[in-house]
C-alpha positions in Angstrom: -6.3 55.0 -28.6 -7.3 54.8 -32.2 -10.5 56.8 -31.4 -8.5 59.6 -29.8 -6.0 59.8 -32.7 -8.8 60.1 -35.3 -10.6 62.9 -33.3 -7.3 64.7 -32.9 -6.6 64.4 -36.6 -10.1 65.7 -37.5 -9.8 68.9 -35.4 -6.2 69.8 -35.2 -4.9 73.0 -37.0 -1.8 71.0 -38.1 -3.8 69.7 -41.0 -4.1 73.2 -42.4 -0.4 73.8 -42.1 0.2 70.7 -44.1 -2.2 71.9 -46.8 -0.4 75.2 -47.3 2.9 73.5 -48.1 1.4 71.5 -51.0 0.9 72.8 -54.5 -2.0 72.0 -56.7 -0.4 69.3 -58.7 -3.0 66.7 -58.0 -6.0 69.0 -58.3 -8.4 69.2 -61.2 -11.9 70.5 -61.5 -15.3 70.3 -63.0 -17.3 70.1 -66.2 -20.3 71.9 -67.7 -22.6 69.8 -69.8 -22.0 70.5 -73.4 -25.1 68.6 -74.2 -27.3 70.6 -71.9 -27.9 67.9 -69.4 -27.2 67.5 -65.7 -27.9 64.7 -63.2 -31.5 64.9 -62.0 -33.0 63.4 -58.8 -34.3 60.0 -59.8 -38.1 59.8 -59.4 -39.3 57.0 -57.1 -41.0 55.3 -60.0 -37.7 54.9 -61.9 -35.8 53.0 -59.2 -36.6 51.0 -56.2 -34.0 49.7 -53.8 -36.2 46.6 -53.6 -35.3 45.5 -57.1 -33.7 42.1 -56.8 -32.3 39.3 -58.8 -34.4 36.2 -58.7 -33.1 33.4 -56.5 -31.3 30.8 -58.6 -32.0 27.1 -58.4 -28.6 26.4 -56.7 -29.8 28.1 -53.6 -27.7 31.3 -53.8 -29.1 34.2 -51.8 -31.1 36.8 -53.6 -29.0 39.9 -54.3 -30.4 43.4 -54.1 -29.5 46.0 -56.7 -28.6 49.5 -55.7 -28.8 52.7 -57.8 -25.5 51.9 -59.5 -27.3 49.3 -61.5 -28.7 52.1 -63.7 -25.2 53.4 -64.5 -23.0 52.4 -67.5 -19.5 52.5 -66.0 -18.1 49.0 -65.5 -16.6 50.1 -62.2 -19.9 51.4 -60.8 -21.7 48.3 -62.1 -19.2 46.1 -60.2 -20.7 47.6 -57.0 -24.3 47.4 -58.1 -25.0 44.4 -55.9 -23.2 45.6 -52.7 -25.5 45.9 -49.7 -24.3 49.5 -49.5 -27.0 52.0 -50.6 -24.6 53.6 -53.2 -25.5 56.7 -55.1 -23.7 58.0 -58.2 -22.2 61.5 -58.0 -25.0 64.0 -58.4 -27.9 66.0 -57.1 -29.9 63.1 -55.7 -27.2 62.2 -53.3 -26.4 65.8 -52.4 -30.1 66.6 -51.7 -30.4 63.5 -49.5 -27.3 64.5 -47.4 -28.7 68.0 -46.9 -32.2 66.9 -46.1 -31.1 64.2 -43.7 -28.2 66.2 -42.3 -25.7 63.4 -42.9 -22.0 63.2 -43.8 -21.2 61.9 -47.3 -18.9 59.0 -47.7 -17.2 59.3 -51.1 -15.4 56.3 -52.5 -13.4 56.8 -55.7 -11.7 54.1 -57.7 -11.6 52.4 -61.1 -12.4 49.0 -62.6 -8.9 47.6 -62.9 -7.8 48.8 -59.4 -6.6 45.7 -57.3 -7.0 47.3 -53.9 -10.5 48.7 -54.9 -11.5 45.0 -55.4 -10.0 44.1 -52.0 -11.9 46.9 -50.2 -15.1 45.9 -51.9 -14.7 42.2 -50.9 -13.7 43.0 -47.3 -15.8 46.0 -46.5 -18.5 46.9 -49.0 -19.9 43.4 -49.2 -19.9 43.1 -45.4 -23.6 43.4 -44.4 -22.9 44.7 -40.9 -20.6 47.5 -42.1 -23.1 48.3 -44.9 -25.8 48.7 -42.3 -23.7 51.4 -40.5 -23.0 53.2 -43.8 -26.6 53.2 -44.9 -27.9 54.4 -41.5 -25.5 57.2 -40.8 -24.0 58.3 -44.2 -24.9 59.1 -47.8 -22.6 56.9 -49.8 -21.4 57.9 -53.2 -19.3 55.9 -55.7 -17.2 57.6 -58.4 -15.3 56.1 -61.3 -12.2 58.3 -61.4 -11.9 57.8 -65.2 -15.4 59.1 -65.8 -15.0 62.0 -63.3 -11.3 63.0 -63.1 -12.4 66.4 -61.8 -14.0 64.9 -58.7 -11.0 62.6 -58.2 -8.4 65.3 -58.5 -10.2 67.8 -56.3 -10.4 65.4 -53.4 -7.1 63.7 -54.0 -5.5 67.1 -53.5 -7.1 67.1 -50.0 -6.0 63.6 -49.2 -2.4 64.2 -50.4 -2.2 67.5 -48.6 -3.6 66.1 -45.3 -1.8 62.7 -45.3 1.2 63.2 -47.5 0.2 60.4 -49.9 -2.7 59.3 -52.1 -3.9 56.4 -54.2 -6.9 54.3 -54.9 -9.4 53.4 -53.6 -9.7 56.9 -52.3 -12.0 57.3 -49.2 -13.2 60.8 -48.2 -15.9 62.0 -45.9 -17.6 65.3 -46.9 -20.1 67.6 -45.3 -23.5 68.0 -47.1 -21.9 71.0 -48.7 -19.2 68.7 -50.2 -16.4 70.1 -48.0 -13.8 67.4 -47.1 -13.3 66.7 -43.4 -11.4 63.4 -43.4 -9.8 61.1 -46.0 -7.4 58.5 -46.9 -7.1 55.5 -49.3 -7.6 51.8 -48.5 -8.8 50.9 -45.0 -9.1 47.4 -43.7 -12.6 46.5 -42.3 -11.3 46.3 -38.7 -8.5 48.0 -36.7 -5.1 46.7 -37.7 -2.4 45.7 -35.3 -0.1 48.3 -36.9 -2.4 51.0 -35.5 -4.2 51.7 -38.8 -7.9 52.3 -37.9 -10.4 50.0 -39.4 -13.2 51.2 -41.6 -15.9 50.3 -39.1 -14.1 52.3 -36.4 -13.8 55.3 -38.7 -17.5 55.2 -39.4 -18.4 55.2 -35.8 -16.0 58.0 -34.8 -16.9 60.2 -37.7 -20.6 59.8 -37.1 -20.2 60.7 -33.4 -18.0 63.7 -34.2 -20.5 65.0 -36.8 -23.2 64.8 -34.2 -21.2 66.4 -31.3 -18.7 68.7 -33.0 -20.5 69.8 -36.2 -19.4 73.4 -36.1 -15.7 72.4 -35.9 -16.2 70.0 -38.7 -17.8 72.7 -40.9 -15.1 75.3 -40.1 -12.4 72.8 -40.8 -13.9 71.8 -44.1 -14.3 75.4 -45.2 -10.8 76.3 -44.3 -9.3 73.3 -46.1 -11.4 74.1 -49.2 -10.2 77.7 -49.2 -6.6 76.8 -48.8 -6.8 74.3 -51.7 -8.6 77.0 -53.8 -5.8 79.4 -53.0 -3.1 76.9 -53.9 -4.9 76.2 -57.2 -5.0 79.9 -58.1 -1.5 80.8 -56.9 0.5 80.0 -60.1 -2.0 81.8 -62.3 -1.9 85.0 -60.2 1.9 84.9 -60.3 1.8 84.8 -64.1 -0.6 87.6 -64.3 1.5 89.7 -61.9 4.6 89.1 -64.0 2.7 90.3 -67.0 1.6 93.4 -65.2 5.1 94.1 -63.9 6.5 93.7 -67.4 4.0 96.1 -68.8 4.6 98.7 -66.1 8.3 98.6 -66.9 7.7 99.3 -70.6 6.9 95.8 -71.9 5.8 95.9 -75.5 2.6 93.9 -75.2 0.9 92.0 -72.4 1.0 88.7 -74.3 4.7 88.9 -74.8 5.3 90.2 -71.3 3.5 87.2 -69.9 5.5 84.8 -72.0 8.7 84.9 -70.0 9.7 81.2 -70.1 12.7 80.1 -68.1 15.3 79.8 -70.9 17.2 76.8 -69.6 14.3 74.6 -68.5 14.9 72.0 -71.1 18.6 71.7 -70.2 17.8 71.4 -66.5 15.1 68.8 -67.3 17.7 66.7 -69.3 20.2 66.9 -66.5 17.6 65.8 -64.0 16.7 62.7 -66.1 20.4 61.9 -66.6 20.8 62.0 -62.8 17.7 59.8 -62.1 18.5 57.3 -64.9 18.9 53.7 -63.6 21.8 52.5 -65.7 21.5 48.8 -65.1 17.9 48.2 -66.1 16.8 51.5 -67.6 14.0 53.7 -66.5 14.2 56.4 -63.8 14.4 55.7 -60.2 14.2 52.2 -58.8 10.9 50.5 -57.7 8.1 50.6 -58.6 9.0 51.6 -62.2 6.5 53.1 -64.7 7.1 53.5 -68.4 6.9 57.3 -68.2 6.2 57.8 -71.9 6.2 61.6 -71.7 9.8 61.5 -70.4 10.9 59.2 -73.3 9.2 61.5 -75.8 11.1 64.5 -74.3 14.4 62.6 -74.6 13.7 61.6 -78.2 13.1 65.2 -79.1 16.3 66.2 -77.4 18.1 63.6 -79.5 16.4 64.6 -82.7 17.3 68.3 -82.4 21.0 67.5 -82.0 21.8 63.9 -82.7 25.5 64.4 -83.1 25.9 66.2 -79.7 27.0 64.5 -76.5 23.7 65.5 -74.9 21.7 64.1 -77.9 23.6 60.8 -77.8 23.0 60.5 -74.0 19.3 61.2 -74.4 19.0 58.5 -77.1 21.0 56.0 -75.0 18.6 56.5 -72.1 15.6 55.8 -74.3 16.9 52.8 -76.1 18.3 51.1 -73.0 15.0 51.6 -71.2 12.9 50.4 -74.2 15.0 47.3 -74.6 14.8 46.4 -70.9 11.0 46.9 -71.0 10.6 44.8 -74.1 12.5 41.9 -72.5 10.9 42.3 -69.1 7.7 40.8 -67.6 6.0 44.2 -67.9 5.5 43.2 -71.6 3.0 40.5 -72.3 5.2 38.2 -74.4 2.3 35.9 -75.3 -0.5 38.4 -76.1 1.6 41.6 -76.4 0.8 45.0 -74.8 2.3 46.4 -71.6 1.1 46.3 -68.0 0.8 49.5 -66.1 4.0 49.3 -64.1 6.7 47.0 -62.7 6.9 46.3 -59.0 10.7 45.9 -59.2 13.6 47.7 -60.8 14.1 44.9 -63.4 10.8 45.3 -65.1 10.1 41.7 -64.2 6.9 41.4 -62.0 4.3 43.9 -63.1 1.0 45.1 -61.7 -0.9 43.2 -64.4 -3.6 45.7 -65.4 -3.3 47.0 -69.0 -4.3 50.6 -69.6 -5.2 52.0 -73.0 -3.3 55.2 -72.4 -0.1 53.2 -71.9 -0.6 51.3 -75.2 -1.2 54.5 -77.2 1.8 56.4 -75.8 4.2 53.4 -76.0 3.3 52.5 -79.5 4.3 56.1 -80.5 7.5 56.0 -78.4 8.7 52.7 -79.8 7.9 53.8 -83.3 9.9 57.0 -82.9 12.7 55.1 -81.3 12.7 52.8 -84.3 13.2 55.9 -86.6 16.1 57.1 -84.3 17.9 53.8 -83.8 16.7 51.5 -86.6 16.5 48.6 -84.2 14.0 45.9 -85.5 13.0 45.1 -81.9 11.4 48.5 -81.6 9.3 48.1 -84.7 8.3 44.5 -83.5 7.2 45.8 -80.1 5.2 48.7 -81.7 3.4 46.3 -84.0 2.7 43.9 -81.1 1.1 46.7 -79.0 -1.2 47.7 -81.9 -2.1 44.0 -82.6 -3.1 43.6 -78.9 -5.2 46.8 -78.9 -6.9 45.8 -82.2 -7.7 42.3 -80.9 -8.6 42.9 -77.3 -9.4 46.6 -76.7 -11.4 47.5 -79.8 -15.1 48.1 -80.3 -16.4 46.7 -83.6 -17.2 50.2 -84.8 -13.7 51.5 -84.2 -13.4 53.0 -80.7 -11.0 51.7 -78.1 -11.9 50.3 -74.6 -10.1 51.6 -71.5 -8.4 48.7 -69.8 -8.1 45.1 -68.8 -8.1 44.1 -65.1 -5.1 42.8 -63.2 -7.1 40.1 -61.5 -8.8 37.1 -63.0 -10.0 33.6 -61.9 -7.2 31.1 -61.6 -7.4 28.5 -64.5 -7.5 25.6 -62.0 -10.4 26.9 -60.1 -13.3 24.4 -60.0 -16.1 27.1 -60.0 -15.0 29.9 -62.3 -18.2 31.9 -61.6 -17.7 32.2 -57.9 -13.9 31.6 -57.4 -11.9 34.5 -56.0 -9.9 36.4 -58.6 -6.1 36.6 -58.2 -3.7 39.1 -59.6 -1.9 37.9 -62.7 -3.7 34.5 -62.9 -4.4 34.9 -66.6 -0.8 35.7 -67.5 1.5 33.4 -65.4 2.6 29.8 -66.0 3.9 26.9 -64.0 6.9 25.0 -65.3 4.7 21.9 -65.8 2.1 23.7 -67.8 4.8 25.0 -70.2 6.5 21.6 -70.6 3.2 19.9 -71.2 2.0 22.4 -73.8 5.4 22.4 -75.6 6.1 18.7 -75.4 5.6 18.1 -79.1 8.5 19.4 -81.3 8.1 22.5 -83.4 6.2 21.7 -86.6 7.1 24.8 -88.8 9.9 24.0 -91.3 11.8 27.2 -90.3 12.4 25.7 -86.8 14.1 22.5 -88.1 17.6 23.7 -87.1 16.8 24.5 -83.5 19.3 22.8 -81.2 17.0 22.0 -78.3 13.6 20.5 -77.7 10.9 23.2 -77.8 10.0 23.2 -74.1 13.6 23.3 -73.1 14.4 26.1 -75.5 11.4 28.2 -74.4 12.1 27.7 -70.7 15.6 28.8 -71.1 14.8 31.8 -73.2 11.9 33.0 -71.0 13.3 32.2 -67.6 10.7 29.5 -66.8 11.8 27.6 -63.6 10.4 24.6 -61.8 9.8 26.5 -58.6 8.6 29.7 -60.3 10.7 32.8 -61.0 9.0 35.3 -58.7 10.8 36.2 -55.4 8.7 36.1 -52.3 9.4 39.8 -51.7 7.6 40.5 -55.0 4.6 38.5 -54.1 3.5 39.5 -50.6 0.1 37.7 -50.9 1.5 34.4 -52.3 -0.6 34.7 -55.5 2.3 33.9 -57.8 3.9 31.1 -55.7 5.4 28.4 -58.0 4.5 30.4 -61.1 6.5 32.2 -63.7 6.2 35.7 -65.2 7.7 35.4 -68.6 10.7 37.5 -69.4 13.5 37.2 -72.0 16.8 36.4 -70.5 18.9 39.5 -70.9 22.1 39.5 -72.9 25.2 38.6 -70.9 23.1 36.9 -68.2 24.5 33.5 -68.8 23.1 30.4 -70.5 20.3 31.2 -72.9 21.3 34.9 -73.1 23.0 34.7 -76.5 20.9 35.9 -79.5 18.7 33.1 -80.9 19.4 31.7 -84.3 16.8 32.1 -87.1 15.6 28.5 -86.5 15.3 29.2 -82.7 13.3 32.3 -83.4 10.9 30.3 -85.6 10.6 27.7 -82.9 9.9 30.3 -80.2 7.3 32.0 -82.3 5.5 28.6 -82.6 5.8 28.1 -78.8 4.3 31.5 -78.1 1.4 30.7 -80.5 0.7 27.5 -78.6 0.7 29.2 -75.3 -1.5 31.9 -76.6 -4.1 29.4 -77.8 -4.0 27.7 -74.4 -4.3 31.0 -72.6 -7.4 32.0 -74.6 -9.2 29.1 -72.9 -8.5 30.6 -69.4 -11.0 32.9 -67.7 -10.2 36.4 -69.0 -9.6 39.5 -66.8 -12.5 41.8 -66.7 -12.7 44.4 -69.5 -13.4 48.0 -68.8 -15.5 48.7 -71.9 -15.6 52.5 -71.3 -14.5 54.4 -74.4 -12.9 57.6 -73.2 -12.3 60.4 -75.6 -8.9 61.5 -74.2 -7.5 58.0 -74.2 -8.8 57.3 -77.7 -7.0 60.5 -78.8 -3.7 59.0 -77.4 -4.4 55.7 -79.2 -5.2 57.5 -82.5 -1.7 59.1 -82.1 -0.2 55.7 -81.5 -1.6 54.1 -84.6 -0.9 57.2 -86.8 2.7 57.6 -85.6 3.4 53.9 -86.0 1.8 53.8 -89.5 4.1 56.7 -90.6 7.3 55.3 -89.0 6.8 51.7 -90.1 5.4 52.6 -93.5 2.1 50.7 -92.9 -1.0 52.4 -94.3 -3.3 49.9 -92.6 -2.3 51.3 -89.2 -3.1 54.8 -90.4 -6.5 53.6 -91.7 -7.2 52.1 -88.3 -6.5 55.5 -86.7 -8.9 57.0 -89.1 -11.6 54.5 -88.2 -11.2 55.4 -84.5 -11.4 59.1 -85.3 -14.7 58.6 -87.2 -16.0 56.6 -84.2 -15.2 59.5 -81.9 -16.8 62.0 -84.2 -20.0 60.0 -84.5 -20.4 59.0 -80.8 -18.5 61.4 -78.7 -18.8 64.8 -80.5 -21.7 67.1 -81.0 -21.6 69.0 -84.3 -24.3 71.4 -83.1 -22.0 73.1 -80.6 -18.6 71.5 -81.3 -18.4 69.9 -77.9 -17.0 66.6 -76.8 -18.4 64.0 -74.4 -16.1 62.2 -71.9 -17.2 58.7 -72.6 -19.5 56.1 -74.1 -19.7 52.4 -73.4 -20.2 49.1 -75.2 -23.8 48.1 -75.0 -24.9 44.5 -74.1 -25.7 43.9 -77.8 -22.3 45.1 -78.9 -23.4 48.5 -80.0 -22.7 51.8 -78.3 -24.4 52.9 -75.0 -24.6 56.4 -73.6 -24.7 57.3 -69.9 -28.1 58.5 -68.7 -26.4 61.7 -67.7 -23.7 62.3 -70.3 -20.4 63.7 -68.9 -19.0 66.6 -70.9 -15.4 66.5 -72.0 -12.5 67.7 -69.9 -9.4 69.5 -71.0 -7.6 66.3 -71.6 -10.3 65.1 -73.9 -9.9 68.1 -76.2 -6.0 68.3 -75.9 -5.3 64.6 -76.5 -7.8 64.3 -79.3 -6.4 67.4 -81.1 -3.0 65.9 -80.8 -4.3 62.6 -82.2 -6.0 64.4 -85.1 -2.8 66.4 -85.9 -0.8 63.2 -85.9 -3.4 61.6 -88.1 -3.4 64.5 -90.5 0.3 64.3 -91.0 0.1 60.5 -91.4 -2.8 60.6 -93.9 -2.6 64.1 -95.2 -6.4 64.1 -95.2 -7.4 67.7 -94.6 -10.6 66.5 -92.8 -8.6 65.8 -89.6 -6.8 69.1 -89.7 -10.0 71.0 -90.0 -11.6 69.2 -87.1 -8.5 69.6 -85.0 -8.7 73.4 -85.5 -12.4 73.4 -84.6 -11.7 71.5 -81.4 -8.8 73.8 -80.5 -11.1 76.8 -80.8 -13.7 75.0 -78.6 -11.0 74.2 -76.0 -9.9 77.8 -75.9 -13.5 78.9 -75.3 -14.2 76.4 -72.6 -11.0 76.2 -70.6 -8.6 79.2 -71.3 -7.7 81.4 -68.3 -7.6 84.9 -69.8 -6.1 86.4 -66.7 -3.4 84.0 -65.7 -2.8 82.0 -68.9 -3.0 78.3 -69.3 -6.0 76.0 -69.3 -8.3 75.0 -66.5 -8.9 71.3 -66.4 -12.6 71.8 -66.4 -15.1 74.2 -67.9 -17.1 76.5 -65.6 -20.6 75.8 -64.4 -20.7 72.8 -62.2 -21.8 73.8 -58.7 -20.6 70.5 -57.2 -16.9 71.4 -57.9 -15.4 73.6 -55.2 -12.8 75.2 -57.4 -11.3 75.1 -60.9 -7.7 74.3 -61.2 -4.9 73.6 -63.7 -2.8 70.5 -64.1 0.7 70.9 -65.5 2.8 67.8 -64.4 3.3 64.9 -66.7 2.6 61.5 -65.2 1.2 58.2 -66.5 -0.7 60.5 -68.9 0.9 63.6 -70.3 0.0 67.0 -69.0 -3.0 68.4 -71.0 -1.5 71.9 -70.7 1.8 70.6 -72.0 0.2 68.8 -75.0 -2.0 71.9 -75.6 1.1 74.1 -75.9 2.5 71.8 -78.5 -0.8 71.6 -80.4 -1.0 75.4 -80.5 2.5 75.6 -82.1 1.7 72.9 -84.7 -1.5 74.6 -85.6 0.3 78.0 -85.8 2.8 76.5 -88.2 0.2 74.9 -90.4 -2.4 77.7 -90.4 -0.4 80.9 -89.8 -3.0 82.0 -87.3 -0.9 84.5 -85.4 -2.7 84.4 -82.1 -1.8 80.7 -81.5 2.0 81.0 -80.9 1.6 83.7 -78.2 -1.0 81.6 -76.6 1.4 78.6 -76.5 3.9 80.9 -74.8 1.3 82.0 -72.3 0.6 78.4 -71.4 4.3 78.0 -70.3 4.3 81.4 -68.7 1.4 80.3 -66.5 3.7 77.6 -65.0 7.0 79.6 -65.1 7.7 79.0 -61.4 7.5 75.3 -61.7 9.5 75.3 -64.9 12.2 77.3 -63.2 12.3 75.1 -60.0 11.3 71.5 -61.1 11.4 71.4 -64.8 11.8 67.6 -64.8 8.1 67.1 -63.8 7.0 69.1 -66.9 8.9 67.5 -69.8 6.1 68.1 -72.3 6.3 71.9 -71.6 10.1 71.7 -71.8 9.8 70.4 -75.3 7.5 73.3 -76.1 10.1 75.7 -74.7 12.6 74.3 -77.1 10.3 74.6 -80.0 9.4 78.2 -79.1 13.1 79.1 -79.1 14.3 77.1 -82.0 11.2 76.5 -84.1 9.8 73.2 -85.5 11.0 71.6 -88.7 8.4 72.5 -91.2 8.2 70.5 -94.4 5.8 71.1 -97.3 5.6 68.7 -100.2 3.9 69.7 -103.4 2.3 67.3 -105.8 -0.6 64.9 -106.0 -0.7 62.3 -103.2 -1.0 59.4 -105.6 2.0 60.5 -107.7 5.0 58.2 -107.2 7.4 61.2 -107.1 5.3 62.9 -104.3 5.1 59.6 -102.4 8.9 59.2 -102.6 9.5 62.6 -101.1 7.0 62.0 -98.3 8.7 58.6 -97.6 12.0 60.4 -97.2 10.5 62.8 -94.6 8.7 60.1 -92.7 11.7 57.9 -92.5 13.4 60.4 -90.1 12.9 61.5 -86.6 12.8 65.3 -86.9 12.4 67.7 -84.0 8.8 69.1 -83.8 8.2 68.1 -87.4 5.2 69.6 -89.1 4.3 68.1 -92.5 1.8 69.5 -95.0 0.9 68.6 -98.6 0.2 71.2 -101.2 -2.0 69.2 -103.6 -4.7 71.6 -104.6 -7.2 70.1 -102.1 -5.8 71.0 -98.7 -8.0 73.2 -96.5 -4.8 75.3 -95.9 -4.9 76.6 -99.5 -7.7 79.0 -98.6 -5.5 80.9 -96.2 -1.9 80.3 -97.5 -1.3 81.8 -100.9 2.1 80.2 -101.2 0.6 76.7 -100.8 -1.8 77.5 -103.6 1.1 78.4 -105.8 3.1 75.3 -104.8 0.2 73.1 -105.7 0.6 74.1 -109.3 4.2 72.8 -109.4 5.5 69.3 -109.8 6.6 67.2 -106.8 9.0 69.2 -104.7 9.9 69.5 -101.0 10.4 72.7 -99.1 12.1 72.6 -95.7 12.1 75.4 -93.2 14.2 75.1 -90.0 15.1 77.8 -87.5 13.4 80.5 -89.7 15.5 79.6 -92.7 14.1 77.7 -95.7 15.8 75.6 -98.3 15.4 75.8 -102.0 12.9 73.3 -103.4 14.1 69.8 -103.7 12.9 67.2 -106.2 15.2 64.2 -105.5 14.3 62.0 -102.5 18.0 61.3 -101.8 18.8 64.9 -101.9 16.0 65.6 -99.5 17.2 62.9 -97.2 20.7 64.5 -97.2 19.2 67.9 -96.5 17.2 66.7 -93.6 20.1 64.7 -92.1 22.6 67.6 -92.6 20.1 70.0 -90.9 19.9 67.7 -87.9 23.6 67.3 -87.6 24.0 71.1 -87.6 21.3 72.0 -85.2 23.6 72.7 -82.2 25.5 75.2 -84.3 22.4 77.0 -85.5 21.0 74.9 -88.4 21.8 74.6 -92.1 22.2 77.6 -94.4 19.2 78.8 -96.3 17.3 81.8 -97.5 15.4 83.8 -94.8 11.7 83.2 -94.5 9.0 84.9 -92.6 8.6 82.1 -90.1 8.3 78.4 -89.7 4.8 78.5 -91.2 6.1 79.9 -94.5 7.7 77.9 -97.4 
């Protein structure tokens, strides 16, 4: 029965009808090597499958290395001793498939993926299954974080053909890389639910390839063409709209193409208000993700009109969500930082992996929320995130590592080296462990007034129970039985929910320190030491935004250290191109892949954003100059001149079936959305007139989706607001070290201003070469010049007066902004 269903699935035309109803949200594409390198076929002398580890004295079997042992990705290295004859993505594998006329099995995952680990243990370490794979298929492993282009391209196929997707992703390809069958996790053997086992799939696919090859090939070609058409559809619609506008008398093709749905931000806001989960915050029910791009959009909606009902509602959604997350188990209350998502609506039991991109975005969101609401909790959480990243995700030279795994060896395991890893083992506690570690009373003098023994106080405040606090439904594999995921008891939830006294706070701080010290002795989760340019850009933003909002120069300095790392190790001055990633070397240095992967759109867009945030936080013109250079390189590599918007990859990689664009915000923001904001900020700072129309064309490229489903593009909806209303542009004149200049800058940085762009006219800025007014300002004493909605204030010298001006402007935004003299544009002062 299972055999028949698979064959029918492979060959039925229904698959193609499914593909046509899907858009290209999940599709991305391919890179060209900015460093002039491509993967070459490995010579026989370089690698032999017979390389083995020596047998150890304890009698363990000799393990054979496969080709992945030559790679640098931690995920690929995790599979280097599988009996599967794995290849990395590249010409060697493709040539072998063509020469031997075999299907390719493509497995895509990432190092912190729990179900990737499960499938490895169950299937890829099974010698019998590996034998079938090696005999009948060419097997390729891909780290989706190294090659998002490969991941997105085939994930589009999996989602279109099955209606869902995820990791590990399993796809079978023809030797010409056309997909013919795919899914996600498969058990090794047929499941009673009717799910085919991996062994069965291998046998069926191998038979069908031998007996129905022509149908396989036709099916693959048709699927690829339909996906290619879907990827191109939006751009063609934008180009057609521009042509129609020109034919009807439009003034210029750029303006004609820039028809952005005027109410997309309002629709986006209404959608989030509808999806908001009022009891525990967030949007939707379970699982719940932090959705930082949504929170950023809502904070902008508040900042542009804080006195309006819509603005107040937007802020309430943000603050309620951030409080609930800060109290929930998704936050690591002992070591800080946030897990990737919560499996329940209460933010209680997380999927325990910690991703760098979440830390960077959430540090910025909590810092901005602190400016908006002035809640000390938000500043505390932001500092905690950054302390975690500095301690556990930082290379000694300044770059940031990618992630920590969800799984680790249970502390009680007798043999840590060979024990099976369990999800959350590093993070959870039994009631007895907590009581034993906190049996001694608090020693710090500030805790002297606490009204309960330390263990009792902590258990009450952090919901630690004798039988564990995880419901069975939240723990289907029983890995958390009898254990506690720490969470702060929410206000109004009964005993222990009142706010702690100062003495209790001191006691709880000491309790957390003790638990932290004990936890450091446990086996740690695996670290993914990949250093990804895009995610480092997000983290640079996080440090820079927090440093500004919290008034802590050390955080800005840390962002500068990271930026210098990226410039040294991930950037080529010769051609102004970025690499995707480097790695921590065994000696603690920096290792490069044998075939460096060129940067994708997200690497450029997120780094440009980070550098612009860093420029405004430090006012060091070095970062602005580099951001502008990278933006120009991005435009050259990724811009679609015909349809507008940016392709995810540069041209030139023959292994990628089609180039596509990604517009939706998800766990990471949309690179097109962030690019549209970067273009506006650079236009405001540099007065390069071609940048603002280009930002409009980015949005115009996705006008259909902005009109129909604006809530999946919140970053672009923010850009739409800024295009219509303009950013708040502030120029401060005076020397950076002058106390009067510093006081004006502090007044600006203490406020959340919509789309704020800050520049310093100090006689040294790179902007002086192109903006005469800035050169004149630099000759004057400390003054602030504020432009909002194309109207500029008179210069202000007093910080209190500047604060009143900025606050009054925000209060008046719904009515059109404060009075002022007309100016030529937001870039003028």
